[in-house]
ZAGUDO-603059 format. One record per atom (N, C-alpha, C, O): atom name; x, y, z negated; residue number from 0. Coordinates in Angstrom, 1 decimal, decimal comma. Atoms other than C-alpha are relative to their C-alpha. Layout:
N
{"CA"; {X; Y; Z}; NUM}
...
END
This chain:
60
{"N"; {0,5; -1,3; -0,4}; 0}
{"CA"; {4,1; -15,0; 3,4}; 0}
{"C"; {0,7; 1,0; -0,8}; 0}
{"O"; {0,9; 0,9; -2,1}; 0}
{"N"; {-0,7; -1,0; 0,7}; 1}
{"CA"; {6,0; -11,9; 2,5}; 1}
{"C"; {-1,0; 0,8; -0,8}; 1}
{"O"; {-2,2; 0,9; -0,5}; 1}
{"N"; {0,9; -0,9; 0,9}; 2}
{"CA"; {4,6; -9,6; -0,3}; 2}
{"C"; {-0,6; 1,1; 0,8}; 2}
{"O"; {-1,7; 1,5; 0,5}; 2}
{"N"; {0,6; -1,1; -0,8}; 3}
{"CA"; {4,2; -6,8; 2,2}; 3}
{"C"; {-1,1; -0,4; 0,9}; 3}
{"O"; {-2,1; 0,3; 1,1}; 3}
{"N"; {1,1; 0,5; -0,8}; 4}
{"CA"; {2,1; -8,9; 4,5}; 4}
{"C"; {-1,2; -0,3; -0,9}; 4}
{"O"; {-2,3; -0,1; -0,5}; 4}
{"N"; {1,1; 0,3; 0,9}; 5}
{"CA"; {0,0; -10,1; 1,6}; 5}
{"C"; {-0,7; 1,3; -0,5}; 5}
{"O"; {-1,9; 1,4; -0,6}; 5}
{"N"; {0,5; -1,3; 0,4}; 6}
{"CA"; {-0,4; -6,5; 0,4}; 6}
{"C"; {-0,8; 0,6; 1,1}; 6}
{"O"; {-1,9; 1,2; 0,8}; 6}
{"N"; {0,7; -0,5; -1,1}; 7}
{"CA"; {-1,5; -5,5; 3,8}; 7}
{"C"; {-1,4; -0,7; 0,2}; 7}
{"O"; {-2,4; -0,1; 0,5}; 7}
{"N"; {1,2; 0,8; -0,1}; 8}
{"CA"; {-4,1; -8,3; 4,0}; 8}
{"C"; {-1,0; 0,3; -1,2}; 8}
{"O"; {-2,2; 0,5; -0,9}; 8}
{"N"; {0,9; -0,4; 1,1}; 9}
{"CA"; {-5,4; -7,4; 0,5}; 9}
{"C"; {-0,6; 1,3; 0,2}; 9}
{"O"; {-1,8; 1,6; 0,0}; 9}
{"N"; {0,5; -1,3; -0,3}; 10}
{"CA"; {-5,7; -3,8; 1,5}; 10}
{"C"; {-1,0; 0,0; 1,0}; 10}
{"O"; {-2,0; 0,7; 0,9}; 10}
{"N"; {1,1; 0,0; -1,0}; 11}
{"CA"; {-7,6; -4,6; 4,6}; 11}
{"C"; {-1,2; -0,7; -0,5}; 11}
{"O"; {-2,3; -0,3; -0,1}; 11}
{"N"; {1,2; 0,6; 0,6}; 12}
{"CA"; {-9,9; -6,9; 2,7}; 12}
{"C"; {-0,8; 1,0; -0,9}; 12}
{"O"; {-2,0; 1,0; -0,8}; 12}
{"N"; {0,6; -1,0; 0,8}; 13}
{"CA"; {-10,6; -4,2; 0,2}; 13}
{"C"; {-0,7; 1,1; 0,8}; 13}
{"O"; {-1,8; 1,6; 0,5}; 13}
{"N"; {0,6; -0,9; -0,9}; 14}
{"CA"; {-11,2; -1,8; 3,0}; 14}
{"C"; {-1,3; -0,5; 0,7}; 14}
{"O"; {-2,2; 0,2; 0,9}; 14}
{"N"; {1,1; 0,6; -0,6}; 15}
{"CA"; {-13,6; -4,2; 4,6}; 15}
{"C"; {-1,2; -0,1; -0,9}; 15}
{"O"; {-2,4; 0,1; -0,6}; 15}
{"N"; {1,0; -0,1; 1,0}; 16}
{"CA"; {-15,5; -4,4; 1,4}; 16}
{"C"; {-0,6; 1,4; -0,1}; 16}
{"O"; {-1,8; 1,6; -0,3}; 16}
{"N"; {0,4; -1,4; 0,1}; 17}
{"CA"; {-15,6; -0,6; 1,2}; 17}
{"C"; {-0,9; 0,4; 1,2}; 17}
{"O"; {-1,6; 1,3; 1,2}; 17}
{"N"; {0,7; -0,2; -1,2}; 18}
{"CA"; {-17,0; -0,7; 4,7}; 18}
{"C"; {-1,6; 0,0; -0,2}; 18}
{"O"; {-2,3; 0,8; 0,4}; 18}
{"N"; {1,4; 0,1; 0,2}; 19}
{"CA"; {-20,4; -1,7; 3,5}; 19}
{"C"; {-0,6; 1,0; -0,9}; 19}
{"O"; {-1,8; 1,1; -1,1}; 19}
{"N"; {0,5; -0,9; 1,0}; 20}
{"CA"; {-20,7; 1,1; 1,0}; 20}
{"C"; {0,2; 1,5; 0,5}; 20}
{"O"; {-0,3; 2,4; -0,3}; 20}
{"N"; {-0,2; -1,4; -0,4}; 21}
{"CA"; {-19,7; 4,2; 3,0}; 21}
{"C"; {0,0; 0,3; 1,4}; 21}
{"O"; {0,1; -0,6; 2,3}; 21}
{"N"; {0,0; -0,5; -1,4}; 22}
{"CA"; {-19,7; 6,3; 6,2}; 22}
{"C"; {1,3; -0,1; 0,6}; 22}
{"O"; {1,5; -0,4; 1,8}; 22}
{"N"; {-1,3; -0,1; -0,5}; 23}
{"CA"; {-16,0; 6,6; 6,6}; 23}
{"C"; {0,8; -1,3; -0,1}; 23}
{"O"; {1,8; -1,3; -0,8}; 23}
{"N"; {-0,6; 1,4; 0,2}; 24}
{"CA"; {-15,2; 2,9; 6,8}; 24}
{"C"; {1,4; -0,1; 0,6}; 24}
{"O"; {2,2; -0,7; 0,0}; 24}
{"N"; {-1,3; 0,2; -0,6}; 25}
{"CA"; {-12,3; 3,1; 9,2}; 25}
{"C"; {1,0; 0,8; -0,8}; 25}
{"O"; {2,1; 0,2; -1,0}; 25}
{"N"; {-1,0; -0,7; 0,8}; 26}
{"CA"; {-10,6; 5,8; 7,1}; 26}
{"C"; {0,3; -0,7; -1,3}; 26}
{"O"; {1,4; -0,7; -1,7}; 26}
{"N"; {-0,2; 0,7; 1,3}; 27}
{"CA"; {-11,1; 3,9; 3,9}; 27}
{"C"; {0,8; -1,2; 0,2}; 27}
{"O"; {1,7; -1,5; -0,6}; 27}
{"N"; {-0,8; 1,2; -0,3}; 28}
{"CA"; {-9,8; 0,7; 5,5}; 28}
{"C"; {1,5; 0,4; 0,2}; 28}
{"O"; {2,4; -0,3; -0,2}; 28}
{"N"; {-1,4; -0,4; -0,2}; 29}
{"CA"; {-6,7; 2,5; 6,7}; 29}
{"C"; {0,7; 0,4; -1,3}; 29}
{"O"; {1,9; 0,1; -1,4}; 29}
{"N"; {-0,7; -0,5; 1,3}; 30}
{"CA"; {-6,0; 4,1; 3,3}; 30}
{"C"; {0,3; -1,3; -0,8}; 30}
{"O"; {1,4; -1,4; -1,4}; 30}
{"N"; {-0,3; 1,2; 0,8}; 31}
{"CA"; {-6,4; 0,7; 1,6}; 31}
{"C"; {1,1; -0,8; 0,6}; 31}
{"O"; {1,9; -1,4; -0,1}; 31}
{"N"; {-1,0; 0,7; -0,7}; 32}
{"CA"; {-4,2; -0,9; 4,2}; 32}
{"C"; {1,4; 0,6; -0,3}; 32}
{"O"; {2,4; -0,2; -0,6}; 32}
{"N"; {-1,3; -0,6; 0,3}; 33}
{"CA"; {-1,4; 1,6; 3,6}; 33}
{"C"; {0,4; -0,2; -1,4}; 33}
{"O"; {1,5; -0,4; -1,7}; 33}
{"N"; {-0,3; 0,3; 1,4}; 34}
{"CA"; {-1,7; 1,3; -0,1}; 34}
{"C"; {0,5; -1,4; -0,3}; 34}
{"O"; {1,4; -1,6; -1,0}; 34}
{"N"; {-0,3; 1,4; 0,1}; 35}
{"CA"; {-1,6; -2,5; 0,1}; 35}
{"C"; {1,4; -0,3; 0,5}; 35}
{"O"; {2,2; -1,0; -0,1}; 35}
{"N"; {-1,3; 0,2; -0,6}; 36}
{"CA"; {1,4; -2,4; 2,4}; 36}
{"C"; {1,1; 0,7; -0,9}; 36}
{"O"; {2,2; 0,1; -1,0}; 36}
{"N"; {-1,0; -0,7; 0,9}; 37}
{"CA"; {3,3; 0,1; 0,1}; 37}
{"C"; {0,2; -0,8; -1,2}; 37}
{"O"; {1,4; -0,9; -1,7}; 37}
{"N"; {-0,2; 0,8; 1,2}; 38}
{"CA"; {2,7; -2,1; -2,9}; 38}
{"C"; {0,8; -1,2; 0,3}; 38}
{"O"; {1,7; -1,6; -0,4}; 38}
{"N"; {-0,7; 1,2; -0,4}; 39}
{"CA"; {3,9; -5,1; -1,0}; 39}
{"C"; {1,5; 0,3; 0,2}; 39}
{"O"; {2,4; -0,5; -0,1}; 39}
{"N"; {-1,3; -0,4; -0,2}; 40}
{"CA"; {7,0; -3,3; 0,1}; 40}
{"C"; {0,8; 0,3; -1,3}; 40}
{"O"; {2,0; 0,0; -1,4}; 40}
{"N"; {-0,6; -0,3; 1,3}; 41}
{"CA"; {7,7; -2,1; -3,4}; 41}
{"C"; {0,3; -1,3; -0,7}; 41}
{"O"; {1,4; -1,4; -1,3}; 41}
{"N"; {-0,3; 1,3; 0,6}; 42}
{"CA"; {7,4; -5,7; -4,7}; 42}
{"C"; {1,1; -0,7; 0,7}; 42}
{"O"; {1,9; -1,5; 0,0}; 42}
{"N"; {-1,1; 0,6; -0,7}; 43}
{"CA"; {9,8; -6,8; -2,0}; 43}
{"C"; {1,4; 0,7; -0,3}; 43}
{"O"; {2,4; 0,1; -0,1}; 43}
{"N"; {-1,2; -0,8; 0,3}; 44}
{"CA"; {12,3; -4,1; -3,1}; 44}
{"C"; {0,4; 0,8; 1,2}; 44}
{"O"; {1,5; 1,3; 1,2}; 44}
{"N"; {-0,3; -0,8; -1,2}; 45}
{"CA"; {12,2; -2,4; 0,3}; 45}
{"C"; {-0,5; 1,4; 0,0}; 45}
{"O"; {-0,2; 2,2; 0,9}; 45}
{"N"; {0,5; -1,3; 0,2}; 46}
{"CA"; {10,5; 0,7; -1,0}; 46}
{"C"; {0,5; 0,5; -1,3}; 46}
{"O"; {0,2; -0,1; -2,4}; 46}
{"N"; {-0,6; -0,5; 1,3}; 47}
{"CA"; {12,4; 2,8; -3,6}; 47}
{"C"; {-0,8; 1,3; -0,3}; 47}
{"O"; {-0,6; 2,3; 0,3}; 47}
{"N"; {0,8; -1,2; 0,4}; 48}
{"CA"; {10,0; 5,2; -5,4}; 48}
{"C"; {0,9; 1,1; -0,6}; 48}
{"O"; {0,5; 2,2; -0,5}; 48}
{"N"; {-0,9; -1,1; 0,6}; 49}
{"CA"; {12,9; 7,0; -7,1}; 49}
{"C"; {0,5; 0,9; 1,0}; 49}
{"O"; {0,7; 2,1; 0,7}; 49}
{"N"; {-0,5; -0,9; -1,1}; 50}
{"CA"; {14,1; 8,3; -3,8}; 50}
{"C"; {-1,1; 0,9; 0,5}; 50}
{"O"; {-0,8; 2,0; 0,9}; 50}
{"N"; {1,1; -0,9; -0,5}; 51}
{"CA"; {10,7; 9,7; -3,0}; 51}
{"C"; {-0,3; 1,1; -1,1}; 51}
{"O"; {-0,8; 2,2; -0,7}; 51}
{"N"; {0,3; -1,0; 1,1}; 52}
{"CA"; {10,3; 11,5; -6,4}; 52}
{"C"; {1,2; 0,9; -0,2}; 52}
{"O"; {1,1; 1,9; -0,9}; 52}
{"N"; {-1,1; -0,9; 0,2}; 53}
{"CA"; {13,8; 13,0; -6,2}; 53}
{"C"; {0,9; -0,4; -1,1}; 53}
{"O"; {1,9; 0,3; -1,4}; 53}
{"N"; {-0,8; 0,4; 1,2}; 54}
{"CA"; {15,1; 11,1; -9,2}; 54}
{"C"; {0,9; -1,2; 0,4}; 54}
{"O"; {0,4; -2,3; 0,7}; 54}
{"N"; {-0,9; 1,1; -0,3}; 55}
{"CA"; {18,2; 9,1; -8,4}; 55}
{"C"; {0,4; -0,8; -1,2}; 55}
{"O"; {0,2; -0,3; -2,3}; 55}
{"N"; {-0,4; 0,8; 1,1}; 56}
{"CA"; {19,5; 6,3; -10,5}; 56}
{"C"; {1,3; 0,5; -0,6}; 56}
{"O"; {1,7; 0,1; -1,7}; 56}
{"N"; {-1,3; -0,4; 0,5}; 57}
{"CA"; {22,9; 8,1; -10,9}; 57}
{"C"; {-0,2; 1,3; -0,9}; 57}
{"O"; {0,8; 1,7; -1,5}; 57}
{"N"; {0,2; -1,2; 0,9}; 58}
{"CA"; {21,4; 11,2; -12,7}; 58}
{"C"; {-0,3; -0,4; -1,4}; 58}
{"O"; {-0,9; -1,4; -1,7}; 58}
{"N"; {0,2; 0,2; 1,5}; 59}
{"CA"; {21,3; 11,5; -16,5}; 59}
{"C"; {-0,5; 1,2; -0,6}; 59}
{"O"; {-0,8; 1,2; -1,8}; 59}
END
């Protein structure tokens, strides 16, 4: 299983747990799923956070 898939499953599981504690369960589940998928993509190396922050690896 790829880390991005595992991250998505973990995010969905955390969202399902949050479902029992709040009104906006769907929204919370979606947020946790996106966070989990992003962490998984980062661990796979398919998500470069430096490009999102504007800091390239060639700048000094």
